[in-house]
N, C-alpha and C positions, 0 to 999 in steps of 0.2 A: 766660063768665068766661075771662080771659086768665091764664094761669097760666106764668110764666117758669121756666125749668129753666137752673139756672146751678151753678157750682162750679170750682174750680181744675182745671188740666190733669190727666188721668190719674184724675180722682174717678170716673168712670163715667157721665158726661152721656149720651153717645151710646147708651148701653146703656139708659139710662132712657127716652131718645126712641124707641128701636127697640121698646121694650115697650109704649109708648103707640100707636106707629104699627100694631101688630100687634092691638092691640085696637081699631083702627078710627078712632083719634082724628086730628084734624088737628094736625100737628106743623110748625111754621115753623122752619127751621133757618137762623140767621143765618151760619154758617159757609158753608153752601151760597150764601145770597144774595151773600156777599160774594166767593165765587168766580165766580160768574156775573157780578157786576157788574166785576170786575177783567178780564173778558175783553173788556168794550166798549172800542171805539176811543178815546172821548173820556176814559174813566178811565185807560187806558194812557198817553195823552197827558200826563195831568195828573202821573202818576208819573215819565214821563221828564223833564218839565220840572223838576221838583223834584230828584230823584234822579240825574239824568243816564242816559246811554246804557246805563251798566252793570247797570241795573234791569230791561233788556230782553234776552232771548234773540235769537238770530240770526233765530228765525222771528217775531219780534215779539210774543211772549207775556211773561208776566211771569215774572222770574227770581226765584221764591220763595225759593230758597236764600239768594241775594245779598241779597234783601231781610230774611229772617230774621237774617242775620249783622250787617246794617246796625242793626237794633232792638236787638240785644243789645249791640252796641258804642256806641251812642249814643242817650240816651233821647229827644233832640230828633227823631230819624227816627221812633219811635214816635208822637210828638205829630203830625207831619206827616202820618202815614198815617192815623191817626184823624180828622183834620181833613177828609181827603178821602173816607174810608169811611163814618163814623158817620152824617152827615146822609143819605147815600144808602141805607144799610141802614134806617134809620128811615122813609124815604119808601116802601121797598118792603114793610117789614112792614105799614104802614098800609093798603097797597093789598091785600095779600094778605088781612088782617083783614077789610076789606070785602066781598071775594070770597067769604069763608067765615062772614058774618056770620049764617048761619042755624045754625051749630054752637053747642051749649051750652057746650062747652068747647074751648078752642084752647089749644095748648101752643106756648110760644116758647122754642126752645132757643138760648141765647145765653151762651157762655162768660164773656165779659166785662161781664156784665150791669150791674155795679155800676161797673166803671171807665168804661164808656161812659155811664153815667148814663142808662140805660134803664128804670130802676125804675116810671117814671112810665106806661110802656106795659102794665105787668102789674097785674092786680088782687091777685095773690097770687103768692109766689116761691117755688119748691121749690129747695132747696140740697142738692147731693149733695157728700159730702166722703168722704174716704179719709186714714188716717194718711199723715204724710210720707214713712216709708220704703216703704209700698206705692205711693204716687204714683212715687218714684224708680225703684223696680223696673219699674213698669209702663213709664214713659217708656223706661227703658233698653232693656226688651224689645221694646217697639213700635217705637221708632225707631231703635234701635241707637245711642243717643246715650251719651256718658260721663257719668259720675255727675256731673261737675264741670256740664256744660251742663244736666242735669236739674234740678240744684239752681239754677241761674241761672234757667232757666224758670220754676220755682215761687216763686223770690224775687221775680220782676218782676210778679207778679200780686198783686191785693189780699190781706190777711191771712185767714185763715178764719175767726178769730173775729169779725173785723168783718162778714163777710158773714153769720155765724150769726145776729147781733144783728138784721140788716135783713132776714131771712127768715122766711115763715111757717111754712114746713115744711121739716123737715131730715131727711135720710136718709144714715145711715153705711153706705159700701160697701167693707168691709175683705175680704168674704168671697167666695163663688161668685156666679155669675150667678143660680143657683137661689134662694140666699137673698135677692138683691136683688128678685127677682121677686116673692118671697113678701111682702116690704114693701110693694112697688109695688101689689100686688093689693089690700092692706088700705087703702092711701091712695087708690086708685081708688075704692071703694067710698065712702069719706067725701067725695071730690070730687062724686060723683054725687048723694049724699045731701043736700049743701049746695045743690047747684043745684035739687033737686026741692023743697027747702024755703025756697028764696029767700035762705039764707044765703051769705055769700061769705067 
C-alpha cells in the first residue's frame, strides 16, 4: 500500500515522516529526490536555458535563494519549474517503488502532492495540518522569515480545506511532538490492520 504524506508548509510533514522512518518503514521523500535531481548537469542546463545564468551560483550549482525569489515574484516561473521537475520526480518515485516492492506499506512524503497532481501515485493520502498562526510562527522561527513572507508562502499553496476533502486520513498537529507521535502510533496500528485484513 502506498500512503502519501502531505500538508502545507510547517504543518509537520517531516516530523511524521521521521516517525515512520524510526518505526522501520520505507519513506520516499519527494524533496530529497528533487534536490538530488537538481544536482544533475542536464537538469541544471534546463534551468539555465529557461531562467538564465542568474539561476546558477559561481560553482554552477543551483541558486535556490534566487529561484525562490523568482517563484514568489512570478507565477509563471513556478509553472516552468514544475514542468521541468514533476515528470522527473514521478519517474524516480516509480523506480524506487519498484525497488521496494516487497514492502507492505511505503510512504511517499510529498508536500505538493495535490498541486503536482500526484494523487494517482497513492492508494491513500495522509494529510498533516496545523492552524495558520502555528504555521506562520514555525516558518518564522525555522527559516528566519518575515511574517509577510511566511503568509505569502502559505497563500501560494492549495487551500487546506480542499486538501482535507481529498484526503483519507487527517492529523491535526498544533501541539508537541509527543502529542503527534501518540496520534501516529494509533494510525500505524490502523494501517497495519488494514494490510493484514486486505482492506485499503
